[in-house]
C-alpha positions in Angstrom: 28.0 110.7 48.3 29.3 113.7 45.9 31.7 112.8 43.7 34.5 114.8 44.8 34.2 113.6 48.2 34.8 109.6 46.7 37.6 110.9 44.8 39.4 112.5 48.3 38.9 109.2 49.7 40.2 107.3 46.6 43.5 109.4 46.7 44.0 109.1 50.2 43.7 105.2 50.2 46.4 105.0 47.5 48.3 107.2 48.7 48.5 105.3 52.5 48.9 101.6 50.5 52.0 103.3 48.3 53.4 104.8 51.5 52.8 100.6 53.3 54.3 99.1 50.4 57.6 101.9 50.6 57.9 101.2 54.9 57.5 97.2 54.1 60.4 97.6 51.2 62.7 99.8 53.4 62.1 97.1 56.4 62.8 94.1 54.3 66.1 95.6 53.3 69.2 95.1 55.7 71.2 98.2 57.4 75.0 98.9 55.1 76.8 99.8 56.9 80.3 101.0 55.3 83.7 100.6 57.1 86.9 102.4 56.5 90.2 100.5 56.8 92.9 102.9 57.7 96.2 102.9 56.3 99.5 102.9 58.2 101.9 104.1 56.2 105.7 102.2 58.2 108.5 104.7 58.0 111.7 103.2 56.0 114.4 102.0 58.2 117.7 102.4 58.4 120.4 99.2 59.3 122.5 100.6 62.6 125.1 98.9 64.3 123.9 98.5 67.9 125.4 96.6 70.7 124.3 93.0 71.4 124.9 92.8 75.0 126.3 94.8 77.9 130.0 96.2 76.8 131.8 97.4 80.1 135.1 100.1 79.8 137.7 97.7 78.0 135.7 95.3 76.0 136.7 94.1 72.8 135.0 94.1 69.8 134.0 91.2 67.9 131.0 89.8 65.4 129.3 88.4 68.4 129.3 91.7 70.5 127.6 93.7 67.7 125.0 93.2 64.7 123.1 95.5 62.5 119.4 96.5 63.2 116.9 98.2 61.4 116.3 101.7 62.5 113.9 104.4 62.0 115.2 106.5 59.5 114.0 109.6 61.4 116.0 108.5 64.2 119.1 108.2 62.9 121.8 111.1 64.0 124.8 112.3 63.6 127.6 109.4 65.1 125.2 106.0 64.3 127.5 103.5 61.8 124.8 102.8 59.2 125.3 99.8 56.7 124.9 101.7 54.0 127.5 104.1 54.6 129.8 101.4 56.5 129.0 97.9 54.8 132.1 96.3 56.6 132.1 97.8 59.9 131.5 94.8 61.6 135.2 93.6 60.2 136.5 96.9 60.5 135.9 96.8 64.2 137.3 93.5 65.1 139.1 93.7 68.0 138.4 97.6 68.5 138.3 98.7 72.9 135.0 100.3 74.2 136.1 103.6 75.8 132.6 104.2 77.4 130.1 101.9 78.7 127.7 100.6 75.6 124.2 98.7 76.7 122.5 96.1 74.8 120.6 97.4 72.1 122.6 101.1 72.1 123.9 102.3 68.9 127.6 101.8 68.9 129.0 105.5 68.2 132.6 105.9 67.0 133.5 108.3 70.3 133.1 105.6 72.2 135.3 102.8 70.9 139.2 103.1 69.9 141.2 102.0 67.4 141.9 98.3 67.4 145.4 98.9 67.2 145.3 101.0 70.7 146.8 99.1 73.6 143.7 99.2 76.2 144.7 101.8 79.1 146.2 104.3 76.4 143.2 104.4 74.7 140.8 104.6 77.0 142.8 108.3 78.0 141.3 111.3 76.7 143.7 113.4 75.1 146.0 115.1 77.9 145.4 112.7 80.7 147.2 110.5 82.5 147.2 106.9 84.1 148.2 106.8 87.1 148.5 104.0 89.6 148.6 104.2 93.5 147.9 101.3 96.4 144.4 101.2 98.3 143.1 98.6 100.8 139.8 98.0 101.9 140.6 100.5 104.7 141.5 102.9 102.0 139.4 102.0 99.4 135.6 102.8 100.5 135.2 99.3 101.5 136.2 97.5 98.3 133.3 99.1 96.4 135.1 101.4 94.2 134.8 100.5 90.5 135.8 101.5 86.9 134.5 105.0 86.0 133.6 106.1 89.9 134.6 109.0 90.8 136.8 109.7 94.2 138.6 112.5 96.3 141.9 111.7 96.9 142.8 112.6 100.9 146.3 112.9 102.8 146.6 111.4 105.8 149.4 112.4 107.4 151.1 112.9 111.1 151.7 116.5 112.3 155.4 117.7 113.0 154.8 117.9 116.8 152.7 116.1 119.4 150.5 112.7 118.0 147.8 115.0 116.0 147.3 114.0 112.2 146.4 116.2 109.2 144.2 115.4 106.6 144.3 117.3 103.3 141.9 116.4 99.9 145.2 116.7 97.8 142.7 115.9 94.4 138.8 116.2 94.0 136.4 114.5 91.8 139.6 111.8 89.5 137.9 109.4 87.6 138.9 105.8 88.4 140.6 103.8 85.4 141.0 100.7 86.5 141.1 98.5 89.6 143.1 95.3 90.1 140.9 92.4 91.6 141.4 90.0 94.0 139.5 87.0 95.3 140.0 87.0 99.4 138.5 84.2 101.2 137.2 84.9 104.8 137.3 82.9 107.5 134.2 81.7 107.2 134.2 80.6 103.9 133.0 83.3 102.2 134.9 85.1 99.3 135.3 88.8 98.5 136.5 90.4 96.1 139.6 93.0 96.7 140.8 95.8 94.6 144.6 96.6 95.7 145.9 99.1 93.2 143.7 102.2 91.6 144.2 103.5 88.8 143.6 107.2 88.5 142.9 109.5 85.2 145.0 112.9 85.7 146.1 116.1 84.0 150.0 116.3 84.2 150.0 118.5 87.1 147.8 116.2 89.2 150.2 113.5 88.5 153.1 115.5 90.2 150.8 116.3 93.3 149.8 112.5 93.6 154.0 111.9 93.3 154.0 114.2 96.1 152.0 113.0 98.1 152.2 109.5 98.0 155.7 110.4 99.7 154.7 112.5 102.0 151.4 110.7 103.3 151.2 107.7 106.3 148.2 106.9 104.1 146.3 107.7 101.1 142.4 107.5 100.7 140.0 107.3 98.2 136.7 109.0 98.9 134.1 108.1 96.6 131.9 110.8 95.1 128.3 110.3 93.7 127.7 109.6 90.4 126.4 113.0 89.9 129.3 114.7 90.3 130.6 113.9 87.2 130.0 117.0 85.4 132.3 119.1 88.2 135.6 120.1 87.6 137.8 117.5 87.7 141.3 118.9 87.3 141.6 121.0 90.8 144.5 119.9 93.0 147.0 121.1 96.2 149.2 122.7 93.6 151.0 124.5 96.9 152.8 120.8 96.7 154.5 121.7 93.9 154.6 125.6 94.1 155.9 128.8 95.9 153.2 131.5 97.5 154.2 133.1 94.0 152.9 130.1 91.8 156.9 129.6 90.5 157.5 125.8 89.9 160.4 125.1 92.6 162.6 121.9 93.6 161.6 120.3 96.8 163.2 118.0 98.9 160.8 115.7 101.3 162.0 114.7 104.9 160.3 113.3 107.7 157.0 114.1 106.2 157.7 118.0 105.2 159.0 119.5 102.0 162.4 121.5 102.8 163.4 124.8 100.5 164.7 128.0 100.3 163.4 131.5 99.5 164.7 131.3 96.5 163.3 127.8 95.4 166.0 125.9 95.9 166.9 123.2 97.7 168.1 123.5 101.2 171.5 121.2 101.7 170.7 119.3 104.7 
């Protein structure tokens, strides 16, 4: 055999041996898996005053009704009460009155409460509104299903001047119920139901006058319960013709036998 071929064969044998040794070395080593641990940074929090329970309209605040809760700093909006700005808020709000319903875990906002020195009913009234009470019954109050903060129409039912016909007129529209006094009524079968006998309405000054006239004219006033979706609709309309003449000027009115008696000049007729 020629020396050149022997040399090539030797080189091939050595190369094959080195390749086998390298393969065995790699197979003997365990595979290395690199684990990357993700780092999650928590957003800074701020202590916000929240309700500890469902608070209805008219409830009084105390140290058991509210507490501080960590709140994401980016989620704090104007109106929230924070411990950094008002550290004594729980103490300062003792006895404050809830003007709008507050649910458990909801941040307490200044516009939803009234000062502790305020009386409950006056604190519930927005500026420019009046609280007026009217008698109701199960028959006239939507079967007893009307509750505070509901919206109702006030319907006047009166007998026509002639005949046995009755007239119905909506004298107030979409007004808010501020409160309803409730009494426990026991039925013949022993069951009990809660029935309101007086409803307190939130009215404008003109609506107050309309209701006063309607109470004198009507054989009966009924409350018609409205959908909660109507809360955004106008609530200042009223049967203004009960208070003014065709020209819109205010007149003095005398109510006799369910009818308004006035003269053309706006002064009451003497009868």
